[in-house]
C-alpha positions, 0 to 999 in steps of 0.5 A: 500500500505504502510502496504504491502510494495508495490510500487505505480505501484504494488498497482495500478496494483493490483487493476486495476488502473493507477499509475497516478490515484493512485497518485491522490487518495493518494494526496487527489486531487480526491476522492477514488471511492467506487469500488477502495476502495473495490478492495483494501480491497479485495486484502488485504483479499486475501493476508492475506488468502494466508499467512495463507493457508497451502501449499501442497508438496510431500515428496521426499521418499514416494510421500505422500502429506503433508501440511505445513504452509508458 
């Protein structure tokens, strides 16, 4: 959450839990279930992949699709 610059609400929404449950996990008052941990790791992996995936766009003059890095 902190490494990605997410608010608690954004982080909770990203993995499908309530902000209150996220708060419990962050404070240590409840253990993080393995399913939530895996959801977090999967979300991070998707974000890293999206950052390194070339975007495709059309050039204005030729209509040719070109790949660019984000």
